[in-house]
C-alpha positions in Angstrom: -88.0 235.5 60.8 -88.3 236.0 64.6 -92.0 235.3 64.3 -91.3 231.9 62.8 -88.6 230.9 65.4 -90.7 231.6 68.5 -93.6 229.3 67.4 -91.2 226.6 66.3 -89.2 226.8 69.6 -92.5 226.6 71.5 -93.6 223.5 69.6 -90.2 221.9 70.2 -90.4 222.6 74.0 -93.9 221.3 74.3 -93.1 218.2 72.3 -90.0 217.5 74.5 -92.1 218.0 77.6 -94.8 215.6 76.3 -92.2 213.0 75.4 -90.4 213.1 78.8 -93.8 212.8 80.6 -94.8 209.8 78.6 -91.4 208.1 79.0 -91.6 208.3 82.8 -93.5 205.6 84.6 -96.1 206.5 87.2 -96.3 204.5 90.5 -99.4 204.9 92.6 -99.0 204.6 96.4 -102.1 203.8 98.4 -102.7 203.2 102.1 -99.2 204.0 103.3 -98.6 203.7 107.0 -95.8 203.1 109.5 -96.2 201.0 112.6 -96.0 203.1 115.8 -93.4 202.0 118.4 -93.0 201.8 122.1 -90.2 203.6 124.0 -86.9 201.9 123.3 -88.0 199.9 120.3 -85.2 200.0 117.7 -87.1 198.9 114.5 -90.4 199.3 112.8 -92.0 198.8 109.4 -93.8 200.7 106.7 -96.6 199.2 104.7 -98.5 200.3 101.6 -99.9 199.2 98.2 -97.9 200.0 95.1 -99.1 199.9 91.5 -96.9 200.8 88.5 -98.1 201.6 85.0 -95.0 199.9 83.5 -92.7 197.0 84.6 -90.3 198.4 87.2 -88.9 197.6 90.6 -88.6 199.3 94.0 -84.8 199.5 94.5 -84.4 201.7 97.5 -86.3 203.4 100.4 -85.0 206.4 102.4 -86.0 208.1 105.5 -84.5 210.2 108.3 -86.1 208.4 111.2 -83.5 205.6 111.3 -79.9 204.8 110.5 -80.9 202.2 107.9 -83.9 201.7 105.7 -84.2 198.4 103.9 -86.7 196.5 101.7 -87.6 193.2 103.4 -89.7 190.1 103.0 -91.0 187.6 105.5 -91.1 184.0 104.4 -91.5 180.5 105.9 -88.3 178.5 105.8 -88.2 175.1 107.5 -91.4 175.9 109.4 -89.9 179.1 110.8 -91.0 182.6 109.7 -87.8 184.5 108.7 -87.2 188.1 107.7 -84.6 189.0 105.2 -83.4 192.0 103.2 -84.0 191.9 99.5 -82.2 194.0 96.9 -85.4 195.0 95.1 -89.1 194.4 94.8 -90.6 193.8 91.3 -93.5 196.0 90.4 -95.2 194.3 87.4 -97.2 196.5 85.0 -100.7 197.2 86.3 -100.5 194.7 89.2 -100.9 195.9 92.8 -98.0 194.9 95.1 -99.0 195.0 98.7 -96.4 195.6 101.4 -98.0 194.3 104.6 -97.1 192.8 108.0 -95.9 189.2 107.5 -94.9 189.9 103.9 -93.0 192.5 101.9 -92.3 195.7 103.9 -89.9 198.6 104.4 -87.8 198.1 107.5 -86.5 201.0 109.6 -83.5 199.8 111.6 -81.9 201.7 114.5 -84.6 204.3 115.0 -83.4 207.7 116.1 -86.6 208.2 118.2 -89.9 206.6 119.1 -92.5 206.7 116.3 -95.7 207.8 118.0 -99.3 207.5 116.9 -100.2 210.1 114.3 -96.6 211.1 113.6 -96.2 211.8 109.9 -93.2 209.9 108.6 -91.3 211.2 105.5 -90.4 208.3 103.2 -88.8 208.3 99.7 -89.2 205.3 97.4 -86.7 204.9 94.5 -88.2 203.0 91.6 -86.2 201.9 88.6 -88.3 201.7 85.4 -87.9 199.1 82.7 -85.9 201.6 80.6 -83.4 202.0 83.5 -84.5 205.4 84.5 -85.1 206.1 88.1 -87.8 208.1 89.9 -88.2 209.1 93.5 -91.6 209.1 95.1 -92.0 211.2 98.3 -94.6 209.9 100.8 -95.9 211.2 104.1 -97.1 208.1 106.0 -99.0 208.3 109.2 -98.0 206.2 112.2 -100.7 203.8 113.4 -100.8 202.6 117.0 -99.9 199.2 118.3 -103.0 197.2 119.1 -103.3 193.8 120.8 -104.5 192.2 117.6 -101.7 193.9 115.6 -99.0 192.8 117.9 -99.7 189.2 117.1 -99.4 189.9 113.4 -96.2 192.0 113.7 -94.0 189.0 112.9 -90.9 190.6 114.4 -91.5 194.3 114.3 -90.1 195.1 117.7 -89.6 191.4 118.5 -86.4 189.3 117.9 -86.4 187.7 114.5 -83.7 185.9 112.5 -82.5 188.5 110.0 -80.1 188.2 107.1 -79.0 191.9 107.0 -77.2 191.4 103.7 -79.9 189.4 101.9 -77.3 187.1 100.3 
């Protein structure tokens, strides 16, 4: 009888593992980077490309480099580029969503220290899948330097911008 129980238990364990793996969505993160800062700068952004293999949404970002980490979007409103916090970012099945300067991005507010070129920034993304389950994706994003051409496209990263901190 013991010989029958062990193979059956093994099959059940393997089946459960396969089921849980297929029930979990996979989000691919490409080209993640964080904007390097100058001394005294209090905010910066993270940028990347996200692709999910199921409908889901980015609901939270976490990092230890700042007091607050928020999901933001930049949009034209009455001929003025405005930045605002959004509660989540949709990740449609199979469609790449780009977080980039002047668009969607992760905002680090009240930095604890300067983010220097080549620093590796730890960032966690929390994604809610269509079934309501959540997964955390751990990223190490390199800091890229500020360049003259990049400063003009920063759209507020390090510059005063109208912000709606609550997104409502």
